N, C-alpha and C positions, 0 to 999 in steps of 0.2 A: 420485843426482840427476843425474849425468852433466853435460851441457852446459846443462841447463835453466836458464832465467833467469826470474825473477818480477818483474812490474811491480807496484808498490804501486797500489791503486785511486786514480784521479785525485783524488778528494776528500780522500784521506788524505795526499797528497804534501806533504812539508815543503819549501816553496820555497827555504828557506835552504840546503838540501842540493844544490840544482841547480847544476851546474857547466857553463859554456859550453865546448863542445869545438870547437877549430878543426879542420875536416874538409876533406879534398880528395878528389875522386873518383879512384879508382885504376883507370886504364885508359890504354892507349897512345894517343898523338897520332898519327893516321895520315893520310897523303895519298898520292896517286899509286899506285905499284906496291904499297907496303905495305898500303894501304887495300884494294885489289882482292884481294891475297893473303889478308888477314885475313877478308874476306867469304867467300872460297872455303872457308877452313878452318871457319868457324863454321856454314856451311851444309852441311858434310859430316856425315852421321849419326855418332853416337857421339863422334867427336873434338870436333865443334862443341858438343855438350851438355856435354862434360867441361870445355872452356875457359870456357863461359858459367857453369857451376857454380863454377869457380875464381874468376872475376871477381865473382860475386855474394857468395862467401864473403869475398873481400878487402874488399868494400864493406859488409860486415856485413848484407847483405840476408837471407841464410839465417838468421843469428842472430836478427834481429828478427822474422822472419815464421814461422820453423819451430821455433825453440828457445826462444821466449819465451811465457810464460803471460800473456795480456792479459786483465785482469779485466772490461773493458767489453764490452757486447754490440755487435754490428755496427750501423752506421748507413749504409744503402746510398745515401741521398741526404741533402743537408744538411737538418737539422730545427732549427727555432729556437723558443725561448720567445716569447710575444707581446712586441712592442717598444713603447716609449713613443713618442708622436707627436713629430715634429720641430717646432721653433718657427719662426715667421715664414716660412711656406712657402705656395706655391700648390699645392693638391692637384688631381690630374687624374682624370677618368673614363677608365678603361682602354678602355672601349668607345666613347669619343667619337672625333670626327674628328681625325686627326693635325694637320691644318692649324689647328684651333682650339686645340689644346694649344700649338703653336708660337707662336700669336698671344698666348696667355696668358703664355708664357715671356718674350716680347718686352717685356711690361709690367713684368717683374721686373728688367730691365736698366737701368743708368744711362742717362741721356738721351744720345742720339746728337747729336754736334755736327759737322756736315759741314765747317765752317770749319777745325776742328782737323786734320781728316784730309786735306783737299784744298787746303791753303794753298800747296802747291808748295815748301815749305821744304826745300831739299836738305841743309841742315846737320842736320836732325832725325836722331836715332838711328834705326836700321833698325826697321821694324815691318811685320808682315804685313797685307795687306788683310783686313778682316773681312767676314763675310757682310753686315753692314749697310752697308759701303762699296760692295759690289756692288749691293745693292738701291737705294742712293742714286744710283749711277751710271746704273742702268737707268731709274729713275723720272725723273731729270733729263736723260735723253737724252745723257749724257756718253758712254755706251757702250750696246751692245745685247748680249744673250746670243750672237747670231750673230757679232758682231765678236770677242767674247772666245773663242768656239769656234774661230775661225780661228787665233788665237794659240796656243790649247791644242793643236790638231791639229798645227800647225807644230812645236811643241816635242816632242810625243810622237813624231812621225815622225823628228825629228832623233835622239831617243834610240834608236829602233829600228834606226838605221844604225850605231851605235857598235860598234867592234871593240876588245877582245872584247865580246861582247854583255852589256849590263847593263840590260835592259828594266825600266821601271817597271810596264808592263802586259804581260800575256801573251795577252789577247784585246782587240782594239781595232778598231773599224770607224768610220772617219772620217765616212762618210755617215750612219751611225746617230746620231753626235754632232750633225752638222749638222741632221738632221731634228728632234731634240729641241730644239736651240737655236732653230730657226726657229719652232717652236710656242710657245716661251717668249717670243720676240721679239714675236710676234703678240699674245700676251696683254698684254704691256706696252703695245704700241701702242694696244690697245683699252681700256687702263686697268683690266684685270682680272687682275692676277697672282694666282696661287693662294695664295701665302703669302710670307713673307720669304725662304723657301728657293727660290722660283721663280727659275730661271736660274742657280742655284748649282751649280758643277761638283763632282762627287764620284766617287771610285773605290771599287769593291767588291772585297774580297778574293776570291781565286779559289775559296774553299770556300763561298761564299754565292751562291745563284742570282740572276742578274740577266739576264732574258730580253732579247734572243735569244742572249746569249753562252753558251758551254758552261761548266760548272763542273768543272775538272780537279783542283782542290786542288794545283796545282803539278806534277801528274804529266803524262805524255804520253797516258794511256789512259782516264782516268776517264769521259770523255764517251762512250766506246764501251759502257760498262755502265750509265751513269746519264744519260740524256738530260734536258735542261732544257726544260720547256714553259711555265713561268710564274715570276714573281718569288718570291723568299723573302718571308715576311710582312713583315719589317723593310724590305726594298727597296720593296715595294708601298706601304708607308706614306709613304716618302720620295717616291715617284713621284707620289703624290696631292698632295704639297706643291709639285710643279713642279721637283724636282731633275733636273739633267741628268747622266746617268751616262756617264763617259768610257770605261769598260770594266772588265775584270777585272784586279786588281792582282796582281803577282808575289808569291810566298811560298815559304817553305821547304817542300819537298815534304811533303804531307799534314800540315803543321804539326808535323812530328817533329824540329824543331831550333830552336835559339835564335839562330843567326847570320843566317839568310836566304839561306844558300848554296843555289843551285839550278842544277846543271849542265844540266838539261833545257832551260832557256830562257836561261840566263845569270843571274848574281847581281846584284841591285840594289845600287848603291853608296850609301854615306852622303853626303848632300848637303854635309856639312861637310868631308869629306875622302874623295875618291873611291877612295883605296887602303884604305879601311876598310869593315867590315860595317855594315849598317843595324841589325842585330839582327833577331830573328824570333820567331815565324814570319810576322808581318804586315809583312814587309819593304817591299813595294811600297806599301801604304797609308800607312805612316809617311813614307816617302821622298817620295811624290808631294805630300803636304801640306807637308812641310818645304821642298820645292823651290818652293813657291808656285803650283804648277800647279792644284791643287784646294784648295778651302776646307776640305774635310773628306773623310773616308773611313770605311768600315766595316771592322773587322777581327774576328777571333775570338780568344778568350783562354782556353786550357785549361791553360797553365802559364806565364803571363806574356806571351803572344804579342801582346797589344796594348801592354802597359806597357813591355816591354823595348825594342822598336824606337822607341817614343815617347821614352823616356829617352835613347837613343843618338842620336836625330835631333833632339832639342830641341823636341818638340811635346807636346801634351796628350793623354792616352789614358785612357779610363774602362773599368774592368772592373766591370760592374754586378753586383748581387746575382744569384746563380744563379736562373734562371727569371724574372728581371724583364723580359727581352725574349724574345719568342717565337722559338724556334730553328727553326721549321718552314721547310724550304727551304735548310738548310745541311748540309754533309757531316758535321758533328759534332753533329747534333741529338739523338743517342741517348745521349750521355754524361752523366756526373754532375759534371763539373768545368768544362765549357766554357760560354762565353757569347758573344753578339755584342755588340761595344762600339764606340762612336764614337771617332774620332781627329780632332783639329782643331788649329789653330795657337793658339787662345785658349780659355779656359774659357767665355767668352760664346758662342762658336760651338759648342762642345761641348754646352752646355745646349740650344741650339736643335735640334741634331740628336738628342740624347737624348730630348727631349720628343716628337719625331716618332715615334721607333721603339719607345718603351716600351710595355709591355702584355704580361702573362703569357698563356700559352695557357690555355684553359678547364680542361684537365686539371691544370695546375700550380696554378691558382687554388683548385681543390677540394682538392688534396693538400697544398700548401705554405702556403695562407692568407697570401699576401703582404700587407704593410701597403700602404695606398694610395700610388701613386707621386706624387712631388711634386718641385718644384724650389725653391731658396731665393729669397725675395723680397729681392734685393740692395738694394732701395730702402726696405725696412722701417726705421722710425725706430729700432728696437732691434737692427738687424743687427750693429753693432759691439759691443753689450753681449753678444749671443749668442756672438760670437767670443771675447770676453773670458772667458766662462764655460767655454770648452772646456778639458778636461784632455787633454793629449797624452801618450801612453804611449811611453816610450823604453827599450828594452833595450840599454844602452850597449855591452855586449860584442858583441852581435849587430850593432848599428848600426855599430860600428867595424871589423868583420871584412870589410874591403874590400881590393882589390888595390892601390889608391893612396889615401893619406890626403887627397889633394885632394878626394875624394868626400865622406868623412865630415866633413871640415872645412867644406866648402861647405854641406852639409845642416845642420850645427850652427849655422852663421851664420844660416840662415833661422829656426831655432827661437828663437834669441836675438832676432831681429827681431820675431817674433810675440809674444814675451814683452814686449818693450819697447813695441811699437805697440799691442797689444790686451790685455796682461796675461794672455795664455794661460799656463796652468800646465803645465810639463813634469814629468811624474811618472815616476820610475824604476820599471820593471816587469821581471818575469822571464817569459820564454816557455819552458816546459819542453818536452822531447821533440822538439826541432827535427829531429834526425836521423831519428827515428821518423816525423815528419810528412812529410819529403821522400821517405822510402821508401814510405809509404802513398800519396803522390801519384803516384809513378812507377808503382806497381803498379796503381792505379786507372785512370789515363789509358791506361797501356799495355795492360792487359787489355781495356778497352772498345774501344780502337783495333784490337787484334788480332781481337776478336770481329767487328767490322764489316768487316774486310778479309780475313778467312780465306777466304771463298768465292772472292774474286778471286785471292788468292795461290794457292789450290789449282787455279785455272783457268789458271795459267801467267803471271799478271801480276807475280809476285814478282821475276822476272828483269828486268822493265822498270822497276823502282824504282831510285832512285839508291843508291850503295853505303852511304852513312851511314844511309839509311832502312832498308836491309836489316839493318844491324847492330842498329838499334832493334827491328825486327820479330823478330829472333832472340832478343833479350832478352825482349820482350813475350810471345812464344810459350812461353818457358821458365817463365812464372809459372803456378802451379797454381790450381785453384779454392780450395784451402785458403789459399794466399797472398792471394787476392783478399778472402776473408772476414776474414783477419787484418788486412788493410789497412783494412777497414771498421770493425773494432773500434778500430783506432788513430784512425780519423776521429772516432768518438764521444769518445774520450779527449781528442783535441785540441780538440774542440768545447767540452768542459767547461772546459778551461784558458782558452780565449779568452772564453767567456761570463763566467767569473770575473774576467778582466782588465777586461772591459767594464763591470763593476760599479764599477771604480775610475777608469777613463778613458773618454773619448768616442771617441778616434781613436788608432790606433797609427801612429807615424811611423818610417820607415826610408829609407835611400837606395833608389831603385828597383832599381838594379843594383849589383853589387860591383865593376864595372869600367866604364870608358867604351869607346867603339867599338874593337873589336880590329882589327888589321891583317889583311887577307886574304892568306894565304900564296900565293905564286905557284903552288905545286903543287896548290892547292885549287880553282883556277878551272875546270879541265877535268873533273875527276872528283869534286870535293867533298872533304870532310874529316870526320874524327871527332876531336873534341877535348873530352873530358869535363871538363878543368880549366876551360876557358873557359865551358862550359855551367854548371858549378858556380857560377862567379862571377856569371854573368848571371841565374841562377835563384835565387840565395841568399835573396832577400827576397820573391819573388813567389808561390811555390807555395802558401803557407799560405792565401791568399785563394781559390785555386782549390779546394783540398781541402775547405775549409769553406764555400765559396760566398759569401764576404763581398765587399762592394763595395770597390774600391780604385781610386785614381787616381794617375797619374804626372804631375807638373808640372815643367817645366824651371826650374831655379833658378840656372844659371850654367854655367861652363866650367872644365875642368881646365887645367893649364899648357900643354897642347898645343892648346888652343882647342876641345876636344871637349865636347859638351853633357853636363850632369849632371842627373839627375831625382831629385826627392823623391817618395817614395810615402806616401800617406795611406790607411790601411786603416780602414774604418768598421764600425759595428754592422750586423747584417742589415737590409736595406731602407733604410739611411740615406744614400742617394745625395745628398740635398739638403744634409746637413751637410758631406759631403766637398766638394761643389761650392762651398759658401760659403767653406770654409777654403782651397780651391784658388784661388778668386778673390782672396782676401786675399794668399796667397803670391805669386801672379802680380803683384799691384800692388807688392809689396815687392821684386820682382826684375825691374824694368822693362827693364834693359839687355839687348838682343838683338843677337847677331852675325848679319850677313847670311851665309847659307850660301854656300860657294864655288860651289855649283851652285844658283842661284836664278833664277827667271823671273818677271818682272812681266807677267802675262797680261792685267791690267786696263788698264794704260797703256802697253803695249809698242808 
């Protein structure tokens, strides 16, 4: 039998035998000279492949993929059984106009009271301006989009002069912003705004096309091989609604990291503590929203890249069901784990942006048969009854596997509040094969990434990537076709486990990340860093939704002892974004206290 290992078929697995294992990634923490030297070694033929093979053995990747008999057949993209309809929702026509969907969503929100928001009470606890606050200001002539644009431009130009560099945006054109703002101001003057999103400022992550900006994916060279001639589908829908795009937001290069470190342009800093990371890879989008400069942003999420920075920066981020939003016009459109998702400072604003961008591509509608997209009607008479009927699944050992108990304690408090306020039932669950799941995820995203980048790397672009990206590429290129197929067999196995869990619960709850914002080591600013232990903590709870394509949302629920934000993650059934948004809105109401970030700008009233 040798080293061969056999997995019991998923449907025969006895859950009482499942033991949770505390696991830590085994790899050196590298910065500076050590990082450069390690890259040189692993890119050296033979020696490099020997070291990579050693690291993979230490992390049980070889054992799981090459020495294990997996009884399930491969699942190359997420596949789901038909889902039950969600209750008290407004359903959309995917082919309808985005501005009409936004208008319908507006009717699902609690009534807007300008007096509450504009009473000038300086003793009020901190709150972000919402999209409806901007719309009220524009309609009442308290402000115009052009006035706000000048405040935004002034703040962004200030950021671009900071030393060391810590830009929120890596492509920004003040005149382009002024031009969009002037058109929006004119529409308001004529009494014809396009939607509630008209005149709302948004940033777009650098791996999503937003014409006339280049899409570099955080690299220095992508624009040379991939020119941009039009907006991504999701961006074009927002543009139809009158959104003003401030530019392309900073990100971890090619999305291959969880901290947001980017030596090419400078690393975006966490608005709550400038000596700490934002999290990544959607570092710029989360930070620009948390700083108050933009009401919302678009990010991409292939391994927590929307949810991680939202958790660390104290804002809301939605990972939609795989293929719920058309990926055309993004750098990661060909993968099986990535999505484009909205980031906002409140669930209300997130719903408005989500309703604008949703809509599967024609090919995905044919192959994946998505349930009709919808949002929760928060005004429905039975909304709190629906909340009360929700069963929340908690795998306690996984939930508590965090760097600091501040995180699990705070998330537990929220579950208790939900039970007391709405009678939500918290059900103990077991999620088997978590290590297998993480391995399948890294092999899937890594192989797909290497496949798309191989032609450019062979053309001399590899040396122009940052050092930590080159380490990731060396790992990804070491995966074989057999490894990839084994990972897809594990995907089907995990899908079975989760679909069984969703027969007992409606939503799975975890902390979003296993740690709050990590400190940026001084040696990591110039050349970057490789720290798999930090990556392990940041990704501990998020990858499962990517591998299985499930919707998930991160909602801020409080702060640790150092005043750093903590996020709660809700993972839903396939296509059940509306249920997640309903519960996220309730969580937000139960956690009203917000701390003003150290780096915050009031661009509406400055």
